[in-house]
C-alpha positions as a printed NumPy array, in Angstrom:
array([[172.543,  22.07 , 197.068],
       [173.429,  22.722, 193.166],
       [171.077,  25.618, 191.568],
       [169.306,  23.925, 188.118],
       [168.858,  26.607, 185.54 ],
       [165.816,  27.202, 184.257],
       [164.538,  26.074, 181.003],
       [163.021,  27.088, 178.125],
       [160.757,  25.44 , 175.142],
       [160.445,  27.71 , 172.337],
       [161.012,  31.916, 171.631],
       [160.075,  33.959, 174.684],
       [156.879,  36.001, 174.106],
       [155.583,  38.689, 176.301],
       [152.068,  38.938, 174.922],
       [153.55 ,  42.352, 172.585],
       [154.871,  41.872, 169.098],
       [158.291,  42.278, 168.339],
       [159.792,  45.143, 166.708],
       [159.979,  43.028, 163.574],
       [156.131,  42.475, 163.399],
       [155.338,  45.8  , 164.126],
       [157.525,  47.006, 161.326],
       [155.508,  44.096, 159.468],
       [152.289,  45.454, 160.09 ],
       [152.851,  48.589, 159.711],
       [154.226,  47.896, 156.035],
       [151.471,  46.125, 155.454],
       [148.814,  48.16 , 156.085],
       [150.289,  51.053, 154.087],
       [150.735,  48.381, 151.461],
       [147.055,  47.626, 151.687],
       [145.928,  51.633, 152.163],
       [148.121,  52.216, 148.444],
       [146.533,  49.448, 146.888],
       [143.043,  51.939, 148.1  ],
       [143.835,  54.612, 146.589],
       [144.584,  53.101, 142.971],
       [141.687,  50.875, 142.672],
       [139.553,  53.698, 143.395],
       [141.922,  56.184, 141.209],
       [141.689,  53.396, 138.431],
       [137.919,  52.938, 139.101],
       [137.172,  57.611, 138.479],
       [139.864,  57.251, 135.401],
       [137.294,  54.778, 134.268],
       [134.144,  56.891, 133.795],
       [135.84 ,  60.067, 133.541],
       [137.285,  57.651, 130.172],
       [132.912,  56.376, 129.779],
       [131.936,  59.772, 129.178],
       [134.761,  61.621, 127.823],
       [134.872,  58.957, 124.156],
       [134.075,  61.703, 121.973],
       [130.56 ,  60.664, 121.682],
       [127.649,  62.678, 124.039],
       [125.339,  60.856, 126.422],
       [122.21 ,  62.779, 124.675],
       [122.446,  63.185, 121.121],
       [122.338,  67.167, 120.559],
       [119.387,  68.441, 118.51 ],
       [120.084,  71.22 , 116.378],
       [118.563,  74.736, 117.137],
       [119.584,  76.739, 114.001],
       [119.172,  76.333, 110.604],
       [121.499,  74.012, 109.21 ],
       [121.708,  76.317, 105.556],
       [119.827,  79.098, 107.011],
       [119.265,  80.306, 102.934],
       [117.966,  77.423, 102.353],
       [115.324,  78.377, 104.883],
       [112.736,  81.499, 103.432],
       [109.745,  83.418, 105.206],
       [107.449,  84.585, 102.464],
       [103.294,  85.656, 102.917],
       [100.491,  82.935, 101.043],
       [ 98.559,  84.419,  98.422],
       [ 96.577,  81.99 ,  97.406],
       [ 96.035,  78.289,  98.982],
       [ 94.812,  75.549,  96.879],
       [ 93.197,  72.014,  98.905],
       [ 94.27 ,  68.649,  96.896],
       [ 96.594,  71.417,  94.982],
       [ 99.773,  68.725,  95.376],
       [ 98.878,  65.258,  94.078],
       [100.686,  62.984,  92.607],
       [100.976,  64.048,  89.547],
       [101.65 ,  67.585,  90.222],
       [104.335,  69.039,  88.293],
       [107.802,  70.427,  89.971],
       [106.781,  74.056,  91.819],
       [107.842,  76.96 ,  90.743],
       [109.807,  80.118,  92.041],
       [106.629,  81.287,  93.322],
       [104.395,  77.827,  94.367],
       [105.108,  75.256,  96.502],
       [103.491,  72.742,  97.696],
       [102.982,  71.281, 102.029],
       [103.246,  68.098, 103.647],
       [ 98.716,  68.437, 104.216],
       [ 98.598,  68.255, 100.247],
       [ 97.728,  72.429,  99.491],
       [ 99.13 ,  74.13 ,  97.227],
       [100.443,  77.526,  97.752],
       [101.289,  80.862,  95.713],
       [103.865,  82.533,  97.798],
       [105.069,  86.476,  97.947],
       [108.463,  87.574,  97.827],
       [110.262,  86.474, 100.784],
       [110.372,  89.033, 103.875],
       [113.859,  87.11 , 105.67 ],
       [115.497,  84.139, 105.099],
       [116.771,  81.468, 107.909],
       [120.727,  83.388, 108.31 ],
       [118.02 ,  85.876, 111.322],
       [117.002,  82.386, 112.455],
       [119.211,  82.178, 115.675],
       [117.004,  79.124, 117.412],
       [114.656,  76.881, 116.924],
       [113.381,  74.597, 119.492],
       [110.227,  72.494, 120.346],
       [108.662,  73.104, 123.806],
       [105.091,  73.209, 125.452],
       [102.819,  75.894, 125.426],
       [103.51 ,  78.288, 129.071],
       [ 99.874,  76.568, 130.48 ],
       [101.908,  73.107, 129.761],
       [ 98.656,  72.139, 127.156],
       [ 99.454,  72.592, 123.721],
       [102.972,  72.319, 121.67 ],
       [105.162,  75.155, 119.814],
       [107.552,  75.876, 118.115],
       [109.528,  78.706, 119.533],
       [111.755,  80.804, 117.016],
       [114.348,  83.612, 118.189],
       [115.578,  86.018, 115.641],
       [118.293,  88.538, 116.141],
       [117.365,  92.299, 115.618],
       [117.264,  92.92 , 111.496],
       [115.055,  89.963, 111.371],
       [113.124,  91.078, 114.258],
       [112.573,  94.106, 112.024],
       [111.661,  92.787, 109.446],
       [109.401,  89.991, 110.647],
       [107.619,  92.805, 112.414],
       [107.281,  94.524, 109.434],
       [105.9  ,  91.719, 107.855],
       [103.124,  90.719, 110.188],
       [102.362,  94.199, 111.016],
       [100.887,  93.913, 106.648],
       [ 99.596,  90.248, 106.799],
       [ 97.423,  90.665, 110.424],
       [ 95.422,  93.48 , 108.34 ],
       [ 94.25 ,  90.66 , 105.229],
       [ 92.223,  87.818, 105.135],
       [ 92.157,  84.276, 104.646],
       [ 94.481,  83.183, 103.034],
       [ 96.717,  85.775, 102.677],
       [ 96.963,  86.268, 106.514],
       [ 98.683,  83.718, 106.296],
       [103.543,  83.131, 106.352],
       [104.6  ,  80.431, 104.772],
       [107.408,  79.168, 106.608],
       [109.29 ,  77.328, 102.822],
       [112.593,  75.213, 103.294],
       [113.653,  74.229,  99.783],
       [110.96 ,  74.474,  98.244],
       [108.956,  72.893, 100.484],
       [106.045,  74.326, 102.121],
       [106.459,  73.258, 106.257],
       [103.844,  75.23 , 107.871],
       [102.347,  78.402, 107.063],
       [100.363,  79.549, 110.602],
       [ 98.156,  81.916, 110.508],
       [ 99.493,  86.384, 111.349],
       [ 96.859,  87.137, 114.449],
       [ 98.795,  90.919, 115.11 ],
       [102.251,  91.685, 114.183],
       [105.068,  90.284, 116.101],
       [107.789,  92.17 , 117.838],
       [111.02 ,  91.637, 119.701],
       [112.073,  88.203, 118.2  ],
       [109.546,  86.192, 119.936],
       [108.085,  84.063, 117.318],
       [105.367,  81.165, 118.743],
       [104.08 ,  78.697, 116.554],
       [101.627,  76.562, 117.778],
       [101.355,  72.534, 116.822],
       [ 98.922,  69.915, 117.498],
       [100.965,  67.713, 119.541],
       [104.604,  67.4  , 120.249],
       [105.719,  65.145, 117.717],
       [104.455,  67.779, 115.245],
       [106.128,  70.596, 117.129],
       [109.135,  68.083, 117.467],
       [108.909,  67.672, 113.136],
       [108.41 ,  71.186, 113.129],
       [111.301,  72.176, 114.193],
       [113.492,  69.579, 112.559],
       [112.17 ,  70.526, 109.044],
       [113.131,  74.26 , 109.592],
       [117.035,  73.44 , 111.508],
       [117.276,  71.03 , 108.401]])
């Protein structure tokens, strides 16, 4: 009896990948991981570029006078309602107009904006009203305390302190008592008024 030789059709496969196939699978996995890493890194770089393009995400608000010498704190000597009409001549060194139309006669400046370290509009501690907070340096604190101590003993309008910026009265609050410590708080009726006053002082 003759012995028959087994016949095979096609490539023999025993259910496990060959060594070459396993190498290809490993290579594809590695390439896939590298691609994912590149995409993630690229995304991070894009995000950083969007944030570091030199433009602030939120507009910065000035907190110090841009021209300190143009800001003066002067006692009010006289206040004339409606004294600043369209026909009013340019204010002199001793007078200035306010946005409310009042013409103020002013005393000598007690200090200027060089002593102001911060100007910020904020809500009052009780969260009901809005205020403008001013912070003064040590020298300014002493001068302001002396200035307000004298004003607090006077009758209206001589107990008002005008904050003058470039020859215009931005605000003229009433002084109720001596203010020490270099922390000044100016009351405002609304948030818009507080922010405008702060912006006018910082220039």
